LOVOFI-259909 format. One record per residue (C-alpha): residue number from 1; residue in one letter; x, y, z. Coordinates in steps of 0.02 Angstrom, whole numbers, plus 50000, padded with zeros to 5 digits. Example, Ala and Ser with C-alpha at 12.3 -4.5 7.8 and 13.67 -1.06 7.14 Angstrom:
- 1, A, 50615, 49775, 50390
- 2, S, 50684, 49947, 50357
END
This chain:
- 1, M, 50952, 50831, 50017
- 2, K, 51044, 50676, 49937
- 3, Y, 50950, 50525, 49972
- 4, K, 51036, 50355, 49985
- 5, A, 50893, 50232, 50021
- 6, M, 50707, 50231, 50028
- 7, A, 50593, 50101, 50096
- 8, L, 50436, 50049, 50005
- 9, F, 50287, 49963, 50081
- 10, G, 50140, 49901, 49975
- 11, S, 50047, 49758, 49910
- 12, A, 50142, 49594, 49854
- 13, S, 49980, 49517, 49798
- 14, K, 49976, 49450, 49623
- 15, N, 49797, 49482, 49615
- 16, I, 49809, 49680, 49640
- 17, D, 49734, 49779, 49499
- 18, P, 49862, 49803, 49373
- 19, K, 49826, 49987, 49351
- 20, Y, 49944, 50019, 49496
- 21, D, 50080, 49919, 49413
- 22, E, 50151, 50070, 49311
- 23, L, 50145, 50186, 49459
- 24, V, 50260, 50075, 49553
- 25, F, 50370, 50021, 49418
- 26, K, 50398, 50211, 49378
- 27, T, 50434, 50235, 49565
- 28, G, 50570, 50095, 49557
- 29, E, 50641, 50174, 49393
- 30, L, 50654, 50346, 49479
- 31, L, 50748, 50269, 49621
- 32, G, 50865, 50164, 49509
- 33, K, 50901, 50321, 49405
- 34, N, 50947, 50425, 49547
- 35, D, 51061, 50288, 49632
- 36, I, 50946, 50268, 49777
- 37, T, 50932, 50099, 49851
- 38, L, 50755, 50020, 49856
- 39, I, 50726, 49943, 50019
- 40, Y, 50583, 49821, 50011
- 41, G, 50495, 49671, 50082
- 42, I, 50537, 49564, 49925
- 43, G, 50406, 49494, 49803
- 44, D, 50399, 49422, 49628
- 45, D, 50220, 49472, 49600
- 46, G, 50117, 49631, 49643
- 47, L, 50184, 49798, 49679
- 48, M, 50335, 49740, 49756
- 49, G, 50384, 49643, 49601
- 50, Q, 50353, 49797, 49493
- 51, A, 50460, 49902, 49612
- 52, Y, 50605, 49774, 49597
- 53, Q, 50587, 49774, 49406
- 54, G, 50583, 49960, 49392
- 55, V, 50742, 49986, 49491
- 56, R, 50831, 49837, 49397
- 57, S, 50783, 49920, 49236
- 58, K, 50888, 50064, 49276
- 59, K, 51027, 49960, 49351
- 60, G, 50994, 50015, 49521
- 61, K, 51016, 49937, 49695
- 62, V, 50896, 49840, 49807
- 63, L, 50893, 49768, 49976
- 64, G, 50759, 49644, 50007
- 65, V, 50715, 49611, 50189
- 66, T, 50598, 49463, 50234
- 67, I, 50567, 49322, 50351
- 68, P, 50584, 49136, 50311
- 69, S, 50394, 49102, 50275
- 70, L, 50377, 49253, 50161
- 71, L, 50537, 49210, 50072
- 72, K, 50464, 49044, 50021
- 73, K, 50290, 49124, 49977
- 74, Q, 50345, 49280, 49883
- 75, C, 50509, 49237, 49798
- 76, A, 50517, 49097, 49677
- 77, D, 50707, 49124, 49643
- 78, P, 50809, 49198, 49787
- 79, T, 50967, 49187, 49678
- 80, I, 50911, 49347, 49584
- 81, Y, 50983, 49443, 49734
- 82, G, 51171, 49471, 49737
- 83, P, 51283, 49476, 49890
- 84, G, 51204, 49597, 50021
- 85, E, 51048, 49625, 49928
- 86, L, 50931, 49498, 50027
- 87, I, 50919, 49491, 50225
- 88, V, 50812, 49359, 50305
- 89, V, 50764, 49408, 50490
- 90, D, 50672, 49312, 50615
- 91, S, 50509, 49423, 50642
- 92, L, 50399, 49540, 50548
- 93, E, 50439, 49671, 50680
- 94, E, 50629, 49645, 50644
- 95, R, 50591, 49666, 50466
- 96, K, 50497, 49829, 50489
- 97, R, 50629, 49900, 50606
- 98, L, 50776, 49855, 50486
- 99, M, 50683, 49927, 50326
- 100, I, 50629, 50090, 50414
- 101, N, 50790, 50127, 50503
- 102, S, 50898, 50098, 50347
- 103, A, 50792, 50220, 50246
- 104, D, 50796, 50403, 50217
- 105, A, 50612, 50412, 50183
- 106, I, 50470, 50291, 50173
- 107, L, 50355, 50267, 50027
- 108, I, 50182, 50192, 50041
- 109, A, 50111, 50112, 49883
- 110, P, 49934, 50040, 49877
- 111, G, 49913, 49893, 49991
- 112, G, 49807, 49803, 50112
- 113, W, 49812, 49735, 50292
- 114, G, 49999, 49710, 50294
- 115, T, 50030, 49889, 50223
- 116, L, 49911, 49959, 50361
- 117, D, 50003, 49866, 50491
- 118, E, 50164, 49939, 50438
- 119, I, 50095, 50123, 50429
- 120, G, 50032, 50095, 50610
- 121, T, 50196, 50032, 50665
- 122, I, 50290, 50172, 50586
- 123, G, 50175, 50306, 50664
- 124, V, 50177, 50228, 50842
- 125, R, 50369, 50197, 50838
- 126, F, 50396, 50376, 50779
- 127, K, 50279, 50435, 50922
- 128, L, 50370, 50338, 51056
- 129, G, 50542, 50396, 50993
- 130, E, 50594, 50215, 50950
- 131, Y, 50624, 50257, 50766
- 132, Q, 50701, 50421, 50698
- 133, V, 50561, 50525, 50623
- 134, K, 50568, 50533, 50438
- 135, P, 50453, 50572, 50291
- 136, I, 50309, 50455, 50238
- 137, V, 50249, 50486, 50070
- 138, F, 50091, 50399, 50001
- 139, L, 50089, 50362, 49825
- 140, N, 49902, 50409, 49801
- 141, Y, 49883, 50364, 49629
- 142, L, 49690, 50376, 49582
- 143, G, 49653, 50426, 49750
- 144, F, 49695, 50252, 49828
- 145, W, 49748, 50335, 49991
- 146, D, 49621, 50481, 50004
- 147, C, 49539, 50391, 50149
- 148, M, 49700, 50387, 50248
- 149, K, 49732, 50572, 50200
- 150, S, 49559, 50610, 50268
- 151, F, 49589, 50510, 50420
- 152, I, 49754, 50598, 50465
- 153, T, 49677, 50768, 50435
- 154, R, 49525, 50727, 50541
- 155, A, 49632, 50651, 50679
- 156, Y, 49741, 50807, 50682
- 157, N, 49597, 50923, 50689
- 158, E, 49511, 50825, 50825
- 159, K, 49679, 50820, 50922
- 160, T, 49699, 50635, 50921
- 161, L, 49864, 50658, 50822
- 162, P, 49988, 50785, 50885
- 163, P, 50059, 50910, 50750
- 164, L, 50212, 50811, 50722
- 165, Q, 50112, 50651, 50674
- 166, E, 50038, 50747, 50541
- 167, A, 50185, 50838, 50480
- 168, F, 50279, 50689, 50431
- 169, T, 50156, 50628, 50297
- 170, A, 50137, 50686, 50117
- 171, F, 50033, 50629, 49977
- 172, V, 50075, 50628, 49790
- 173, D, 49984, 50572, 49636
- 174, K, 50132, 50532, 49534
- 175, P, 50311, 50465, 49562
- 176, E, 50391, 50624, 49491
- 177, D, 50327, 50718, 49642
- 178, V, 50409, 50600, 49771
- 179, F, 50567, 50702, 49799
- 180, D, 50484, 50865, 49815
- 181, A, 50362, 50794, 49937
- 182, I, 50503, 50723, 50042
- 183, D, 50595, 50896, 50037
- 184, R, 50436, 50983, 50103
- 185, V, 50422, 50852, 50240
- 186, Y, 50607, 50867, 50300
- 187, Q, 50574, 51063, 50299
- 188, R, 50422, 51045, 50409
- 189, L, 50512, 50918, 50530
- 190, H, 50661, 51044, 50535
- 191, D, 50536, 51172, 50598
- 192, F, 50491, 51062, 50744
- 193, E, 50668, 51052, 50807
END
C-alpha cells in the first residue's frame, strides 16, 4: 500500500529524556524520504520538534494541527509553516479528529497524559464507528510502551477489548519496522471485513 500521510502523537515536552529524540527524528526522516506527510500537533521542542526536524531534513511535507493556546505555547515561530501546512482549530477534540481522519495510519511516540488521552480517543471512536479504523503503531523504543502492550493483551484475553480493538495495534522497536507493521495491521483488518 502507498501511504500518503501519517499522524504522530507523542510528547511535546522539552523536558523529555533525549534518548528518545533519535527515534522520532529517524521516524520523521523515514516519512520525509518516502514522501509521506507528517500530521502532528506541532511543537518546537520535545518529540514533536524532532519529528518536524526529521521530516524537513528530507525535504518532506508536514501538516501541523493545533489550537490557539497550544500554538502560543509550543511554537515560537509559526512562520516556519508554508501555505496549507498549519491549521488552527477551536478544540482538542476537533484537532484529534482532523489528525486521525487525515492519516492512513497513526504512530504513537513516547508521551504522557496528552498522548494517553489521544490513544483513548482513537480507540473509543474506532469502536463507536465514528472514525475509520486504521493501524495504530506504537514506537516502543526501549520498551516505553511495554505497559500498553501488556494492557491490550490482558484486556483482550479478559474480553474487555473485542478482537478488532486488539487487531488494529502493533508495536515496533525501531522506525525501520513501521511500514511492515502497518501492512500487517491492514491485513488483519482486512480479515475482519
